[in-house]
C-alpha positions as CSV (number, residue, x, y, z in Angstrom):
1,M,9.0,-53.3,10.4
2,K,7.4,-50.0,9.4
3,K,8.8,-47.5,11.7
4,V,6.3,-44.2,10.3
5,L,3.1,-43.4,9.2
6,F,2.5,-40.3,7.2
7,D,-1.2,-39.6,6.8
8,I,-2.4,-37.6,3.9
9,Y,-5.7,-35.7,3.4
10,H,-5.0,-33.6,0.3
11,L,-2.5,-32.3,-2.2
12,P,-0.8,-29.6,-0.5
13,Q,-0.4,-32.0,2.6
14,F,1.4,-34.4,0.1
15,N,3.6,-31.5,-1.4
16,F,4.4,-30.9,2.5
17,F,5.5,-34.1,3.5
18,K,7.0,-35.0,-0.1
19,N,10.7,-34.4,0.3
20,A,10.6,-35.6,3.9
21,I,9.1,-39.1,2.7
22,L,11.8,-39.1,0.2
23,T,14.6,-39.3,3.0
24,F,12.8,-42.8,4.1
25,D,13.7,-46.0,2.6
26,P,10.1,-47.1,1.2
27,E,10.5,-50.2,3.5
28,E,10.2,-48.2,6.4
29,V,7.1,-46.3,6.0
30,D,3.4,-46.4,4.7
31,V,1.7,-43.4,3.0
32,Y,-2.1,-43.4,4.0
33,C,-4.3,-40.9,1.6
34,V,-8.1,-40.7,0.5
35,N,-9.1,-40.6,-2.9
36,R,-9.8,-37.1,-3.6
37,G,-9.5,-35.2,-6.6
38,K,-6.0,-36.3,-8.2
39,L,-4.5,-36.9,-5.1
40,L,-3.6,-40.8,-5.1
41,Q,-2.7,-40.6,-8.4
42,V,0.0,-37.9,-8.1
43,I,1.5,-39.8,-4.8
44,Q,1.3,-42.9,-7.1
45,H,3.1,-40.8,-9.7
46,E,5.5,-39.5,-7.1
47,L,6.3,-42.1,-5.1
48,P,6.4,-45.3,-7.2
49,N,8.5,-47.3,-5.0
50,Y,6.6,-46.3,-2.0
51,H,3.5,-48.4,-0.3
52,I,0.4,-46.3,-0.8
53,K,-2.8,-47.3,0.8
54,C,-5.8,-45.3,0.0
55,I,-8.4,-45.4,2.9
56,G,-12.0,-43.1,2.2
57,D,-13.2,-42.1,-1.1
58,Y,-14.5,-38.6,-1.8
59,K,-17.2,-39.9,-4.9
60,H,-19.5,-40.2,-1.6
61,N,-19.3,-36.8,-0.6
62,K,-22.5,-35.2,-1.3
63,G,-22.2,-32.6,1.6
64,M,-21.5,-32.5,5.3
65,S,-23.7,-35.5,6.2
66,S,-22.3,-38.3,3.5
67,M,-18.8,-36.6,4.4
68,I,-19.1,-37.6,7.9
69,F,-21.1,-41.1,7.9
70,K,-19.6,-42.4,4.7
71,I,-16.2,-41.0,4.7
72,I,-14.9,-39.7,7.9
73,I,-16.2,-42.4,10.4
74,P,-15.5,-45.3,8.7
75,R,-12.0,-43.8,7.5
76,I,-11.2,-43.5,11.3
77,M,-12.1,-47.4,11.7
78,R,-10.4,-48.1,9.1
79,L,-7.2,-46.4,10.4
80,F,-7.8,-48.3,14.0
81,R,-7.5,-51.6,12.1
82,E,-4.5,-50.5,10.1
83,I,-2.7,-48.9,12.7
84,T,-3.4,-51.8,15.2
85,S,-1.7,-54.4,12.8
86,N,1.0,-52.4,11.5
87,K,2.6,-51.3,15.0
88,Y,3.9,-48.1,13.6
89,K,6.8,-46.5,15.9
90,F,5.8,-42.9,14.6
91,I,2.9,-40.8,13.2
92,L,3.2,-37.7,10.8
93,T,0.0,-35.7,9.7
94,A,-1.4,-32.2,8.7
95,N,-4.8,-33.6,9.5
96,Y,-6.1,-35.4,12.8
97,Q,-7.7,-38.6,12.3
98,A,-4.0,-41.0,12.3
99,N,-3.5,-39.0,15.2
100,F,-6.6,-39.8,17.2
101,I,-5.7,-44.1,16.4
102,G,-2.2,-42.7,17.7
103,K,-3.4,-41.4,21.0
104,L,-5.9,-44.5,21.0
105,K,-2.9,-47.0,20.7
106,G,0.1,-45.0,22.3
107,I,1.9,-44.3,19.4
108,P,4.0,-40.8,19.3
109,N,2.4,-38.6,16.5
110,V,2.6,-34.9,15.6
111,A,0.8,-32.5,13.5
112,F,1.5,-30.0,11.0
113,N,-1.5,-27.4,10.8
114,D,-2.1,-24.1,8.9
115,D,-5.9,-23.9,9.5
116,P,-7.0,-24.0,13.0
117,R,-10.7,-23.9,12.4
118,K,-13.2,-23.9,15.5
119,F,-14.5,-27.7,15.0
120,V,-11.5,-29.4,13.7
121,F,-8.6,-27.8,15.9
122,P,-9.8,-28.2,19.2
123,F,-9.9,-32.2,18.2
124,L,-6.4,-32.2,16.7
125,K,-5.4,-30.6,19.8
126,F,-6.7,-33.3,21.7
127,S,-5.4,-36.0,19.4
128,A,-1.8,-35.3,19.0
129,D,1.1,-35.1,21.0
130,E,2.3,-32.2,19.3
131,V,0.9,-29.5,17.1
132,Y,2.8,-27.0,15.3
133,L,1.5,-23.9,13.7
134,P,2.7,-20.9,11.7
135,P,3.7,-17.8,13.6
136,F,-0.3,-16.4,13.6
137,G,-0.7,-13.0,15.1
138,T,-3.5,-14.8,17.1
139,Q,-1.9,-16.9,20.0
140,F,-3.2,-20.5,20.4
141,K,-2.3,-22.5,23.7
142,G,-0.9,-25.5,24.1
143,V,0.6,-25.7,20.4
144,K,4.3,-24.9,18.9
145,F,4.9,-22.8,16.5
146,F,7.4,-23.3,13.1
147,N,8.5,-20.0,11.2
148,A,7.4,-20.4,8.0
149,L,3.6,-21.4,5.8
150,K,3.6,-24.9,5.2
151,E,4.2,-24.7,1.4
152,W,7.7,-23.5,2.0
153,S,8.4,-27.2,3.0
154,Y,8.7,-27.9,-1.0
155,L,8.9,-24.1,-2.4
156,S,12.0,-22.9,-0.4
157,P,15.1,-22.3,-3.4
158,R,16.7,-24.9,-0.9
159,Y,14.2,-28.0,-2.6
160,F,12.3,-26.2,-5.7
161,S,14.2,-24.5,-8.6
162,P,12.4,-23.5,-11.2
163,D,12.6,-25.6,-15.1
164,D,11.8,-23.2,-17.8
165,S,11.6,-26.3,-20.2
166,A,8.1,-27.0,-18.6
167,L,6.9,-24.4,-20.3
168,K,7.8,-25.9,-23.6
169,V,4.7,-28.9,-23.5
170,Y,2.4,-25.8,-23.7
171,G,4.1,-23.6,-25.9
172,L,4.4,-20.9,-23.7
173,E,6.6,-18.1,-22.8
174,P,8.1,-16.9,-19.4
175,K,5.7,-14.2,-18.0
176,K,3.5,-13.9,-20.7
177,Y,0.6,-15.7,-19.5
178,I,-2.0,-16.1,-16.3
179,F,-1.8,-19.1,-14.5
180,I,-5.6,-19.6,-12.7
181,R,-6.7,-22.3,-10.1
182,E,-10.1,-23.2,-9.8
183,V,-11.0,-25.6,-6.8
184,S,-14.0,-27.8,-6.4
185,T,-16.5,-26.5,-3.4
186,K,-17.9,-30.0,-2.7
187,T,-14.8,-30.3,0.5
188,S,-15.8,-29.0,4.1
189,N,-13.3,-26.1,3.5
190,Y,-15.4,-24.7,0.6
191,L,-19.0,-25.8,1.6
192,T,-20.0,-22.3,1.5
193,Q,-18.2,-20.9,-1.3
194,D,-19.9,-20.0,-4.5
195,K,-18.8,-22.8,-7.2
196,D,-17.0,-21.6,-10.1
197,I,-15.7,-18.7,-9.1
198,I,-13.6,-18.3,-11.9
199,L,-15.8,-19.5,-14.1
200,L,-18.7,-16.9,-13.4
201,I,-16.2,-14.0,-14.9
202,A,-14.1,-16.1,-17.3
203,E,-15.7,-14.0,-20.1
204,K,-14.7,-10.8,-18.6
205,F,-10.8,-12.1,-19.7
206,P,-9.7,-10.2,-22.6
207,S,-9.2,-12.5,-25.4
208,D,-5.7,-11.5,-26.1
209,W,-4.8,-12.9,-22.4
210,K,-3.1,-16.0,-22.9
211,V,-4.5,-18.7,-19.8
212,V,-3.3,-21.6,-17.9
213,L,-6.0,-23.0,-15.9
214,S,-5.4,-25.9,-13.4
215,L,-9.3,-27.2,-13.0
216,E,-10.0,-29.2,-10.1
217,N,-13.5,-30.4,-11.5
218,K,-13.1,-31.5,-14.8
219,E,-16.7,-31.9,-15.5
220,N,-17.0,-28.5,-16.3
221,T,-14.3,-28.1,-18.9
222,A,-16.0,-27.2,-21.7
223,L,-17.7,-24.3,-20.3
224,Y,-14.4,-22.4,-20.1
225,P,-13.2,-20.3,-22.9
226,K,-11.8,-22.1,-25.8
227,N,-8.5,-20.6,-26.1
228,W,-7.3,-21.5,-22.0
229,I,-5.0,-24.2,-21.7
230,I,-6.5,-26.5,-19.3
231,L,-3.9,-28.8,-17.4
232,K,-4.3,-32.4,-17.5
233,E,-2.8,-33.9,-14.0
234,P,-0.6,-35.5,-13.0
235,V,1.2,-32.2,-14.5
236,T,5.0,-32.1,-14.5
237,N,6.4,-29.3,-12.6
238,I,3.3,-27.4,-12.2
239,H,5.5,-24.7,-9.9
240,S,7.6,-23.9,-12.3
241,L,4.3,-23.0,-14.5
242,M,3.0,-21.0,-11.9
243,Y,6.7,-19.5,-10.9
244,Y,7.1,-17.9,-15.0
245,S,3.7,-16.6,-14.5
246,T,2.7,-13.0,-14.8
247,V,-0.1,-13.7,-12.0
248,V,-1.4,-16.6,-10.2
249,I,-5.3,-16.3,-9.0
250,S,-6.9,-19.3,-7.5
251,S,-10.2,-19.7,-5.9
252,G,-8.5,-22.3,-3.2
253,D,-6.4,-20.7,-0.7
254,S,-3.0,-22.8,-1.1
255,M,-2.3,-22.5,-4.6
256,A,-2.9,-18.5,-4.0
257,R,-0.3,-19.0,-1.3
258,E,2.0,-20.9,-3.4
259,G,1.8,-18.2,-6.2
260,A,3.0,-15.5,-3.5
261,M,5.6,-17.9,-2.1
262,L,6.8,-18.0,-5.8
263,G,7.4,-14.2,-5.7
264,V,4.5,-14.1,-8.2
265,P,1.6,-11.4,-7.5
266,S,-1.4,-13.6,-6.7
267,I,-5.0,-13.2,-6.2
268,Y,-6.9,-15.2,-3.9
269,A,-10.7,-15.5,-5.0
270,G,-11.9,-17.6,-2.2
271,I,-14.4,-16.6,0.9
272,R,-12.0,-17.9,3.7
273,D,-10.4,-15.3,6.2
274,M,-7.3,-17.6,7.2
275,P,-4.5,-16.4,9.2
276,A,-2.0,-18.4,6.9
277,N,-3.0,-15.9,4.0
278,E,-2.6,-12.7,6.3
279,I,1.1,-13.5,6.6
280,L,1.5,-13.3,2.7
281,I,-1.1,-10.3,2.6
282,K,1.2,-8.1,5.2
283,K,4.0,-8.7,3.0
284,D,2.3,-7.4,-0.1
285,M,2.4,-10.3,-2.3
286,L,-1.2,-11.6,-2.1
287,V,-4.5,-9.8,-2.3
288,K,-7.9,-11.4,-1.5
289,L,-10.4,-9.7,-4.0
290,A,-14.2,-10.1,-4.8
291,P,-14.4,-11.8,-8.1
292,E,-15.6,-8.7,-9.8
293,E,-12.4,-6.8,-8.5
294,I,-10.3,-9.4,-10.2
295,V,-10.0,-8.7,-13.6
296,P,-9.4,-4.9,-13.1
297,A,-6.4,-5.9,-11.1
298,I,-4.9,-8.0,-13.2
299,S,-5.1,-4.9,-15.9
300,K,-3.3,-3.3,-13.0
301,I,-0.5,-5.6,-12.4
302,L,0.1,-6.2,-16.2
303,T,0.5,-2.6,-17.1
304,G,2.6,-2.2,-13.5
305,E,-0.1,0.0,-12.1
306,M,0.0,-2.2,-9.2
307,K,3.5,-3.1,-8.2
308,F,5.3,-5.8,-6.5
309,E,8.5,-6.9,-5.0
310,E,10.9,-8.3,-7.3
311,Q,10.6,-12.0,-7.8
312,D,14.4,-13.1,-6.5
313,I,14.8,-10.6,-4.0
314,F,11.3,-11.7,-2.5
315,R,12.0,-15.1,-2.3
316,E,15.8,-14.5,-0.9
317,K,14.0,-12.5,1.9
318,L,11.7,-15.4,2.6
319,F,14.9,-17.9,2.6
320,D,16.7,-15.6,5.0
321,E,13.5,-14.9,7.3
322,W,11.9,-18.7,7.7
323,D,13.0,-22.0,8.7
324,D,13.4,-25.2,6.8
325,I,10.0,-27.1,7.8
326,T,11.6,-30.6,6.0
327,E,14.4,-30.5,8.5
328,L,12.1,-30.1,11.4
329,I,10.0,-32.8,10.2
330,L,13.2,-34.9,10.2
331,N,14.2,-34.1,13.5
332,K,11.2,-34.8,14.9
333,S,11.3,-38.1,13.4
334,E,15.2,-38.7,14.3
335,Q,14.0,-37.7,18.0
336,T,11.4,-40.0,18.4
337,L,12.7,-43.1,15.9
338,N,16.0,-43.7,18.0
């Protein structure tokens, strides 16, 4: 019988749980996900021997109404049927939907969150037996805390070692290129954000800057500078590509934080004011900038006018200070299953 259900709603959540999932035998777990961006393809690539169920398709997402009535509500109904028939012993998420079904069915469940949004977070607290947050300055009642950010579960030196062979595929040299992430704005997190923030300023990048671009919406590929390297997913060892860059720029918050945790000067180009980002801003490895400020800031980073702590020293400090979150996930699983 399957013991554990992992419900995954977007790629950073998969990265968060991956090391924990891999400690289980494939026959002990089910991994649920949605068809969103490259999430399904990446999970299938990374977990070839595991049972993966894709419930919900973001091709139907044309705005808030379609997201609710064509994706979220049908997905919750399908989750109810799946969870009822499989009789899981434990549910782990970084979302809320499977937790809600777990609550209805009396199945122990835990959620890990780093984005306590006004409308979703109260429902998550209602649904989950336990909710874990990073150590934000704002206090939230009825939650527990882990001393790290979620991305540390796979970027800690305990789990990630950079591999410079990942650069050879693209003809790159360490610390001689810029890494950029451009996210789609067709999700609830970014509905109010301007589309294609990086594209709007791309022409301002000097032609001699080597740029590697991770582009979520591939429909716009031809609109970016011809000399930019545009990655094709699934990307082997994308975090090594980030680690060896001179600077990481992202219009999405997750990859901006990843860059900072890798000890790379990082720029968040999006509009969200997130407590998780603030932790790394205070550690002086992440900055939030308006689009028109980005190219001048990159110039200052490349010339050394803007200084940041040395990469390995910064990561060693995080390693000494922060918790091993994968260990926490596995401890919670062991307590529940035994």
